[in-house]
C-alpha positions as CSV (number, residue, x, y, z in Angstrom):
1,M,-1.5,5.8,25.9
2,K,-1.4,4.5,22.0
3,L,-0.7,0.8,23.3
4,L,-3.5,1.4,26.3
5,T,-6.3,2.3,23.4
6,K,-4.6,-0.6,20.9
7,W,-5.2,-3.2,23.7
8,L,-8.6,-2.4,24.0
9,L,-9.6,-1.9,20.6
10,S,-7.8,-5.3,20.0
11,A,-9.9,-6.7,22.6
12,A,-13.3,-5.2,20.8
13,A,-12.2,-6.4,17.8
14,L,-12.0,-10.0,19.1
15,L,-15.6,-9.5,20.7
16,L,-16.5,-8.2,17.1
17,V,-15.2,-11.5,15.6
18,A,-16.9,-13.2,17.7
19,Q,-20.3,-11.5,16.9
20,L,-19.8,-12.1,13.3
21,Y,-18.7,-15.6,13.3
22,S,-20.0,-18.6,15.6
23,G,-16.7,-20.3,15.2
24,V,-14.9,-17.9,17.8
25,E,-16.5,-17.9,21.6
26,L,-15.7,-15.1,23.9
27,Q,-16.6,-15.2,27.3
28,G,-16.8,-11.6,28.0
29,F,-14.7,-8.3,27.7
30,A,-12.3,-10.0,30.3
31,A,-11.6,-12.6,28.5
32,A,-11.4,-10.7,24.9
33,M,-8.6,-8.8,26.8
34,V,-6.4,-11.5,27.8
35,A,-6.9,-13.1,24.5
36,A,-6.0,-10.1,22.6
37,L,-2.9,-9.7,25.0
38,V,-1.2,-13.4,24.4
39,I,-2.0,-12.7,20.8
40,G,0.1,-9.6,21.1
41,L,2.8,-11.1,22.9
42,F,2.7,-14.2,20.5
43,N,2.9,-11.8,17.6
44,I,5.7,-10.4,19.0
45,F,7.9,-13.0,20.2
46,L,7.0,-16.5,18.2
47,R,6.1,-15.1,15.1
48,P,9.1,-13.5,13.9
49,L,10.7,-16.8,14.9
50,L,7.5,-19.0,13.0
51,I,8.2,-16.9,9.7
52,L,12.1,-16.9,10.1
53,L,11.5,-21.0,10.2
54,T,9.2,-21.6,7.5
55,L,10.8,-18.9,5.1
56,P,11.5,-21.6,2.2
57,V,7.6,-22.6,2.2
58,T,6.7,-19.2,2.3
59,V,8.4,-18.1,-0.5
60,L,7.4,-21.1,-2.5
61,T,3.7,-20.4,-1.5
62,M,4.1,-16.5,-2.2
63,G,3.6,-15.3,1.2
64,L,0.2,-17.3,1.6
65,F,1.9,-19.4,4.3
66,L,1.5,-16.2,6.9
67,F,-2.2,-17.0,6.5
68,I,-1.0,-20.3,8.3
69,I,1.0,-19.0,10.7
70,N,-1.4,-16.3,11.7
71,A,-4.2,-19.3,12.1
72,L,-1.7,-21.3,14.2
73,L,-1.0,-18.5,16.5
74,F,-4.6,-17.6,17.2
75,W,-5.7,-21.2,17.5
76,A,-2.7,-21.7,20.0
77,A,-4.0,-18.1,22.4
78,A,-7.5,-19.9,21.8
79,R,-5.5,-23.2,23.3
80,L,-4.2,-21.5,26.1
81,L,-7.1,-19.6,27.3
82,D,-10.4,-20.9,29.1
83,G,-12.0,-17.8,28.2
84,F,-11.6,-18.1,24.6
85,Q,-12.5,-20.9,22.2
86,V,-12.2,-21.8,18.5
87,R,-13.7,-24.0,17.0
88,D,-11.4,-26.1,14.5
89,F,-8.3,-24.9,12.2
90,A,-11.0,-23.3,9.8
91,A,-12.4,-21.6,12.1
92,A,-9.0,-20.4,13.2
93,L,-7.9,-18.9,10.0
94,L,-11.3,-17.1,9.4
95,G,-11.2,-15.7,12.7
96,S,-7.3,-14.5,12.6
97,L,-8.2,-13.4,8.8
98,L,-11.7,-10.7,10.8
99,Y,-9.3,-10.1,13.6
100,S,-6.1,-9.1,11.3
101,M,-8.3,-7.0,9.0
102,F,-9.8,-5.4,11.9
103,S,-6.3,-4.7,13.6
104,L,-5.5,-2.7,10.1
105,V,-8.4,-0.3,10.9
106,I,-7.2,-0.1,14.7
107,D,-4.0,0.8,13.6
108,S,-4.4,3.2,10.6
109,A,-7.1,5.1,13.1
110,L,-3.9,5.2,16.1
111,E,-1.5,6.7,13.7
112,R,-4.0,9.1,12.7
113,L,-4.7,9.6,16.6
114,F,-1.7,9.8,17.7
115,P,0.6,10.6,15.0
116,Q,5.0,10.4,15.6
117,Q,6.7,13.4,16.5
């Protein structure tokens, strides 16, 4: 139940990002759900590998390179999907930053709604 709720709220967060920022476009809630799924899968499978491969750069930049990794994954998801467009890399950076902030709020709220047992 928690996973389904997170997926729906993440799709809503993507729609909110598209409403707040013109550099990110979505063609409806179905496209947002697919995009949220793809971004989630990228974060599960690709992000740890990219972090490991870019660890020296991440250490040198004191973690700021993680913003670049997030933006690249956000942009890659948009390139793969038809109903999800990101204008350019700067839009991907800002869009991923907004989406990450909304995801933090969602995760915090879900931890209160579905406490660990």
